[in-house]
N, C-alpha and C positions, 0 to 999 in steps of 0.2 A: 222463590220457586216459581217458575213459568209454568203456565197450563196451557195445553193445547185447546185452541178453541173448539166448539161443537162442530162448526160448519165444515172443519178438517175430518172430522171422523164421518159425518153424513156425505162428504165428497168422495171419501174413500169406500165408504157403503156403496153408493151409488155406481161406482165404478167397478166394485166386484160383482154387483147385481147386474149391471150390463154385460159385462164379459159371461156370466154365467147363463144370461139370456141369450146371447149370441151362441154360446156352446150348446144350448140345447136346441136353437132352431136351425143350425147349420151342420152339426155333426151327425153321422148315421150310426156310429158306434155306440151301442147302447152302455158300456162301461163309461165312455166319456158323457154322455147325456147324464148318467146317474151322478157323476162328478160334477157336472155343471149344476145338478140340482142342488147338490150339496153346497157349492159355492155361493148359491143364491141363500139359502137357509142361513149359511153364516154371515152372508152380507146383512141380513135380517136382525139376526144376533148381534151384531155390531151396532146397528142402529138402535135397538134396544138397550144394549147396556151404555151406549153414549146419552140417552137421553135418560136413563135412570140415573146416571151420575150427575149429569147436568141439573136434574131436577131434585136430587137428594132422595129420591124415593127408591126403595129396594124392589118395589114390583116389577120393574122392567127385567131385573136380574133374576128373579125367581121364575119370571116366564121364560126366559132363556134355558131353564133346565127343561121345561116342556117342550120347546123348539128342539133340544138337543136329542130328547128322546124319541120324536117323533122323526128326525133325521136318523137316529141309529136303528129304528125299525124300518125306515124307507131303505136305509143301504143294506140290513140284512135281507129282506124281503127281495130287493132288487136285484141281489147278487144270486139268490137262490132262483129267480127268473131266467137271470142270464144263463146259469149253468145249465139249467134245464133245456133252454132253447138251443144252448150250445151241444146239448147231447143229442137233442133230436134234429135238428138241423144243420150241425156243424159250423154255424156261422154266428156273430155277434152283430152283425149290421142288421138296423131294423129296417131296412129298404128290401132286403132279401128274405124276410121272415113275414110269411102270412098264415097266422095261425088258425084264421077262419076257414082257409082252404083246405080241404080232405087231400 
C-alpha cells in the first residue's frame, strides 16, 4: 500500500491557505470574504490532520474539532452580520458599508 507523503498535504494546505488569503485581501463582497476565511480554516485543519497522522498522535485531530466549532460560530455570526447589513444598507460590498457614519 502506498502512502502519500506529508509534503503533499502541506503543499495542498499552503495552496488553499494562499487562495483564501488572496480572497480576503482582494474581494469586496462580504460573503466571499467569509468563504475565504473558511477556506483558510480548512487549510489549517488539513495541516493539523496531516501532522497528527504523520506523528501518530490524536491531539491534532481533536484540535480540529475545536477549529470546526469556531468556524461554525464564525459562519453563523458572519451570516447574521451580512443579513443585518443588507437589510440596513441594501449591499453586501464592504467598501460601500460604513457603519460608523450616521
